[in-house]
N, C-alpha and C positions, 0 to 999 in steps of 0.2 A: 318309198316303203322299204322296210328292212327285209333281208332275205327270209326271215322267219314269217313275216306277214305275207310276203309273196307266196311262200310255200303253203300257208293256210288257205289263201284264196284259190291257188291251183288245186289243192286237195278237195276243197268244198265244191269247186266247179266240176271237177272230174266225176265225183260221186253223184252230183246233181244230174249230170248228163246220163249217167248209167241208170239212175232211177227213172228218169223220164222215158227211157227206152221201153219200159214195161208195156205201156199202151201201144207203142209202135210195133212191137214184136207180134202183137195179136193179129196184125194184118197179114203176117206171113204164115199163118197156121196151115194153109193149104199148099205152100211152096216147099219143094224138097229141102230138107234141113241142111244137108251137106252142100248142096248146090248153092243155097242162099248164103251160107257162110263163105263158100269159095268166092262168090262174086263180091261179097262184102270186103274180104281181105285183099282181093285183087285191086279193087277200086281204091281202097285206103292206101295200099302200097304205092300205086301210081301217084296219088296226091302227095304222100309223104316224100317220096324221092323227087317229085317235081319241086316241092318247097325247098328241099336241100339244094337243088341246082339253082333255083332262083336266088336263094340267100347266099349262094357261093360257099356252102359248108362242105368241105372236102369229105369224100367217102373214105374213111380209114379202114384198112384191112384188119379185121379181127384176128387176134392170135388164136391158136388152137383151143386154148382154154376158154377164151371169150366166145369162140364159135360154138363150143359145146354148151356153154352157159346160155347163149342166145337160143340154141335149139331147145334146151330144156325150158327156157322161158316161154317160147312160142308153144311148145307142147303143153305146158301146164296152164298158162294163162289164156290160151286161145283154143287150141284143138281139143284137149281133154276137158277143159272147162265147159265148152259148149256141148260136147257129147254127154258128159255127166249131167249137165243141166237138163237137157231134153229128156234123157232117160229118167231122171228123177221126177220131172213133171208128168211123165206118163204113168208113174207109179205112186205118186204122193200129191197132196194138195199143194198149190202154190204157196199157201201160208206156211206149211211145214217146211218147204224148201227155203223160203225166205227167212224163216226163224233160225234155221241151222246156219245159213249163210251169214245171218246177222251176228253170229258168234265170232266171226273172223277178227273183229277188233280185240277181243279178249285173247285169242290165240296169238295175235301179233305182239301184244303186251308181254306175253309169257315167253315166246320163242325168240323174237328179235333181240332182246337184251342178252339172252343166253348165247346166241351166235356171236355177239360182240363182246363176250366176256364180262357182261355187266349183270347186275341184279335188277329185277323189275322195279320201277319206281312205284312206290305204294300208292301215291296219289293218282298216277296215271292208271294203275290197275283198278282203283276204285272208280275212276272216271269211265273206264272201259265197261265195268259192270253196270254202271248207270246207262251208258249208251246201248249196251246189249239188251237191257231190260226195256228201255224205251222203244228200241227197234222191234222187239217182240210184241209189245203192246200195239204198235202201229200195224205190224204185219198180221197179228193175230195167230192163233194156233189152229192146226188142222190135223189131218190124219193121213195115213198111207201105209203101204206094205213095208215089210222089213227091208226088202231090196231097194225100195224107193228111198228109205232113210240112209242106206249105205251109199247110194249115188249122191244124195244131198250132202253127206259128209265129204264125199269126193269133190264136190263143187267147192266147199269151204277150203279144203286142202289145196286145190288148184288156185284159188284166190290168194291163199297164203304164199304159194310159190311165185305167183305173178308179181308180188311185191318184193319178197326177200331175195329171189334169184337176180333181180335187176340191180339191187343196191351196189354190189361190187363193180358193176359195169359202168356206172355213172361217171366216175372220175375221168376216164379216158374217152369213152365213146359219147357220152352226153345223151340227153333226153331225145333229141331229134333222131339221132342215128339208131338208138335202141328201138324206138318206136317203128322206124322204117325197116330195120333189119329183121326184127321179130315178126312183124306183120308179113313181110315177104316170105319168111321161112314157114309161116302157117299155110301158105298157098299149096305147096306140094303135099304137106301133111294132110290137109283137108281133101285134096284131090284123090290121094290114095285111099283114104277112108271112104270117100264118096263112091269111087269105082267099086270097092268091095261091098258096100252097103246098098247103094241105089243103082249101080250099073248104068244102063242107058238112060234111066230116068233121073240122072244126076242134075241135069239142067233143062230148063224150058224158058220160053220167053215170058218175063214177068208182066203182069198187068200194070196199069198206070199207078194204082195204089201200092202194089208190091214194089215197083221200082222206086217210088218215093220212100217207102219204108227201108229198103235196102240202102238207098243213098244216105238216109239218116244214120243207119247202123254203121256205114262205112266211113262217113265224114265226121260228124260231130262226136259219135260214140267211139269208133275205133281210132281214127287219126287224132281227133281232138282230145278225147278223154285219156287215151294212152299217154299222149304228150304231156298233158296237164299233170297226170299222176306221177310220171317219172320226174317232171320238173319239181313237184312237191317233195319227192323223196330225196332230191338233191339238196334240199334246204332245211328239212325237219326230220327228226328221227322217225323210222318206220312205224313204231308203236303209237306215236302221236298222230301221224298221218292216218293210221288205221282207224282212229276214232271217227273220222269223217265218213267211214263206210256206213255208219249208222244213219246217214242222211238218205241212203238209197230207198228204204221203204217209205220215208217221208215224202221224197220227191215223186216216188211212184204213185202214192196216194193223191198228191197234188196234180199229177199228170192226168189221173183218172177224172178229177174234177174239171180240169181244163178241156179234156176231150169229151166230157159229158157221159162217161161210162161209169161214174160212181161219185159219191160225195163222202168226204172224211167224216167220221163220227166224233163225238166228244172225246171218247177214249183215245182215238188216234191223235187228236190235238194234244191230249195230255202226254201221250208217248213221245210226240214230237218235241214237247217242252223238255222232257227228260233227256232226249238225245242232245238237244242244244245245251242243256246244263252240263252234261257229261263232257261234251267237247270243250266248253269253256273251262271247266275244272282241269281237264287234262292239259290244255295248252297253257294254263297259268301255273302249273306245277313247276318246281325247280327242275333243272336239267339233271340227267343221270349222274354227271360228274360233279354235281354240287356247285358249279360255277354259274355266273350270270349268263343270260342269253346274249349272243353277240348282237351288236348294233350294226347299222348299215355301214358305219365308218370302219369298224374293226373286223367285220366278218369277211371271210374269203369272198372274192368276187364271184358272181355266178359262173363266169367262164372257167373258174377252177373246178366246177362241177360239170358243167354242160357246154363249155365253150369249144369252139372249133380250133383248128390248128392255127399257128401264127399266120397272119395275113388274110384270114377269113373274117367275115362279119360275125358279130357276137350273136348268141341265141338265148332264149329265155332260160 
């Protein structure tokens, strides 16, 4: 597979895992929010650092600039994202929050090229509009308070930062290290918030179902999806990768069907088709520099993006 194809598979898989978490998260409605996130990140960090050791990927020391960027990445994509998400869901319908979050592909198409000194690709911009429309149809519309909408917009901005802040870190640190470092940095952040918000009620022994849900959020969602997403960003432009975010409400609806908590409607199937059409259109568009897409033979090796130091084994 070409690097571009690998990136597409990674992006689709990451967003599919995120969407499937919608049904799992419902199991944790009675568990302390900050405590659950703390356990989730602690378990994910242990697994990620364990994989780094097993694969003999050296732990590079981040520079001051990289350390600051990793802290912002963790704060945006993990700590603030979850705090804004739960605050939004307390004040607005899940459909409203999902619809606003579904606009992230459009934001990426507009912001990512600007940060790189490029103009937005018109075809990719049109594809993003199709994806956002399809995602809104699948998610549906809802209501909520003005403060709920503000928190929902905060969730979308955190999702934007989760992608764009990581891009400059990929060439030297790679997907594995970024996922491990950022997840580890989320632990003290969430611990501090938890002490201030929940105090002694921060943690309690989870039930069997809650432990299973936390394990899914920690392993496939945090460790797996984060790694897949950063691997995708190492191979395709952020605005193209962002198109796959439209898959989140689609896989969320499918997870409801699989768990027996809901069945997709005809309109949702139509929205899913729009999302798929937008992704295909965006990925088939010409590159921003007007050149052909690199082939597996002439593209930079994956190690140039996410590889370890000399003498270590390669990584995705």
